[in-house]
N, CA and C atoms as a LAMMPS dump frame, in Angstrom:
ITEM: TIMESTEP
0
ITEM: NUMBER OF ATOMS
141
ITEM: BOX BOUNDS ff ff ff
-5.0000000000000000e+02 5.0000000000000000e+02
-5.0000000000000000e+02 5.0000000000000000e+02
-5.0000000000000000e+02 5.0000000000000000e+02
ITEM: ATOMS id mol type element x y z
1 1 1 N -4.764 -3.107 5.827
2 1 2 C -4.278 -2.769 4.788
3 1 3 C -4.514 -3.427 3.486
4 2 1 N -3.71 -4.762 3.565
5 2 2 C -4.909 -6.14 2.389
6 2 3 C -6.018 -6.359 2.738
7 3 1 N -6.633 -6.294 3.572
8 3 2 C -8.124 -5.934 3.502
9 3 3 C -8.636 -4.963 3.081
10 4 1 N -8.418 -4.041 3.405
11 4 2 C -9.057 -2.834 2.638
12 4 3 C -8.746 -2.906 0.912
13 5 1 N -7.475 -3.765 0.446
14 5 2 C -7.343 -3.492 -0.422
15 5 3 C -8.03 -4.361 -1.616
16 6 1 N -8.234 -5.428 -1.341
17 6 2 C -9.337 -6.638 -1.14
18 6 3 C -10.672 -5.847 -0.899
19 7 1 N -10.766 -5.15 -0.059
20 7 2 C -12.332 -4.99 -0.497
21 7 3 C -12.671 -3.504 -1.107
22 8 1 N -12.316 -2.611 -1.41
23 8 2 C -12.109 -1.974 -2.372
24 8 3 C -11.919 -2.633 -3.735
25 9 1 N -11.085 -3.388 -4.488
26 9 2 C -10.944 -3.904 -5.599
27 9 3 C -9.557 -3.507 -5.511
28 10 1 N -8.819 -2.686 -5.193
29 10 2 C -7.311 -2.325 -5.547
30 10 3 C -6.473 -2.615 -6.54
31 11 1 N -6.738 -3.472 -7.601
32 11 2 C -5.406 -4.193 -8.047
33 11 3 C -4.756 -3.896 -9.109
34 12 1 N -5.324 -2.897 -9.449
35 12 2 C -4.559 -2.365 -10.538
36 12 3 C -3.163 -1.212 -10.129
37 13 1 N -2.428 -1.253 -10.319
38 13 2 C -0.741 -0.168 -10.327
39 13 3 C -1.203 1.113 -10.334
40 14 1 N -2.025 1.837 -10.303
41 14 2 C -2.358 2.742 -10.582
42 14 3 C -2.974 3.121 -9.457
43 15 1 N -4.071 2.331 -8.745
44 15 2 C -4.993 2.66 -7.943
45 15 3 C -3.597 1.899 -6.272
46 16 1 N -2.72 2.237 -6.561
47 16 2 C -1.556 0.866 -5.124
48 16 3 C -0.483 2.176 -5.17
49 17 1 N -0.449 2.279 -6.104
50 17 2 C 0.726 3.788 -5.956
51 17 3 C 0.038 4.911 -5.748
52 18 1 N -1.382 4.994 -5.625
53 18 2 C -1.986 6.485 -5.408
54 18 3 C -1.683 5.918 -3.626
55 19 1 N -3.079 4.761 -2.931
56 19 2 C -2.692 4.74 -2.248
57 19 3 C -1.909 3.88 -0.959
58 20 1 N 0.166 3.712 -2.025
59 20 2 C 1.248 3.92 -0.818
60 20 3 C 1.498 5.962 -0.562
61 21 1 N 1.308 7.094 -1.571
62 21 2 C 1.381 8.089 -1.364
63 21 3 C 0.414 8.221 -0.577
64 22 1 N -0.72 7.89 -0.04
65 22 2 C -1.869 8.83 -0.06
66 22 3 C -0.849 7.444 2.239
67 23 1 N -1.163 6.483 2.463
68 23 2 C -0.14 6.21 3.021
69 23 3 C 1.246 7.052 3.624
70 24 1 N 1.975 7.289 2.086
71 24 2 C 3.014 8.32 2.851
72 24 3 C 3.299 9.39 3.388
73 25 1 N 1.923 10.083 3.122
74 25 2 C 1.477 11.67 2.951
75 25 3 C 1.234 11.808 4.673
76 26 1 N 0.713 10.396 5.101
77 26 2 C -0.16 10.56 6.435
78 26 3 C 0.527 10.242 7.749
79 27 1 N 1.453 9.107 7.432
80 27 2 C 2.77 8.681 8.367
81 27 3 C 4.109 9.424 7.739
82 28 1 N 4.258 9.588 9.122
83 28 2 C 5.602 9.492 10.224
84 28 3 C 5.993 9.132 9.114
85 29 1 N 7.56 10.134 8.849
86 29 2 C 8.858 9.554 8.05
87 29 3 C 9.769 8.589 8.32
88 30 1 N 9.354 8.088 9.628
89 30 2 C 10.305 7.455 10.795
90 30 3 C 9.282 6.005 10.805
91 31 1 N 8.227 6.346 9.44
92 31 2 C 7.215 4.864 9.423
93 31 3 C 7.489 4.107 7.751
94 32 1 N 8.362 5.228 7.412
95 32 2 C 7.821 4.349 5.908
96 32 3 C 9.314 3.151 5.355
97 33 1 N 10.005 2.886 5.787
98 33 2 C 10.704 1.552 5.852
99 33 3 C 9.559 0.556 5.77
100 34 1 N 8.882 0.382 7.11
101 34 2 C 6.895 -0.422 7.62
102 34 3 C 6.811 -0.621 5.998
103 35 1 N 5.478 0.193 6.555
104 35 2 C 4.911 1.478 5.169
105 35 3 C 5.105 0.908 3.659
106 36 1 N 6.883 0.995 3.395
107 36 2 C 6.666 0.266 1.784
108 36 3 C 6.896 -1.43 2.144
109 37 1 N 8.011 -1.71 3.411
110 37 2 C 7.508 -2.819 3.158
111 37 3 C 6.367 -3.984 3.041
112 38 1 N 6.032 -3.724 3.823
113 38 2 C 4.301 -3.973 3.698
114 38 3 C 4.227 -3.546 2.553
115 39 1 N 3.469 -2.847 1.352
116 39 2 C 2.787 -3.117 0.349
117 39 3 C 3.779 -3.706 -0.775
118 40 1 N 5.283 -3.587 -0.264
119 40 2 C 6.107 -4.723 -0.831
120 40 3 C 5.265 -6.451 -0.768
121 41 1 N 5.292 -6.189 0.042
122 41 2 C 4.422 -7.526 1.04
123 41 3 C 3.055 -7.955 0.484
124 42 1 N 2.68 -7.002 0.147
125 42 2 C 0.537 -7.381 -0.382
126 42 3 C 1.164 -7.269 -2.187
127 43 1 N 1.821 -6.438 -2.76
128 43 2 C 2.304 -6.597 -4
129 43 3 C 2.781 -8.135 -4.152
130 44 1 N 3.216 -8.082 -3.65
131 44 2 C 4.429 -9.765 -3.896
132 44 3 C 2.927 -10.82 -3.972
133 45 1 N 1.901 -10.675 -3.026
134 45 2 C 1.078 -11.488 -3.163
135 45 3 C -0.337 -11.428 -3.936
136 46 1 N -0.243 -10.678 -4.421
137 46 2 C -1.274 -10.123 -5.297
138 46 3 C -1.084 -10.218 -7.048
139 47 1 N 0.412 -10.403 -7.052
140 47 2 C 0.411 -10.91 -8.451
141 47 3 C 1.377 -12.126 -8.369
């Protein structure tokens, strides 16, 4: 996930929010907490 964000140069907040919504819509609600946690960690690394 982090690799894709860096490769696509998705550093704008709106781009990351859109990507998060995409990941959440494509995955089971059972996985949402893990996805949100991963995004939170990536977000912290980017700022």
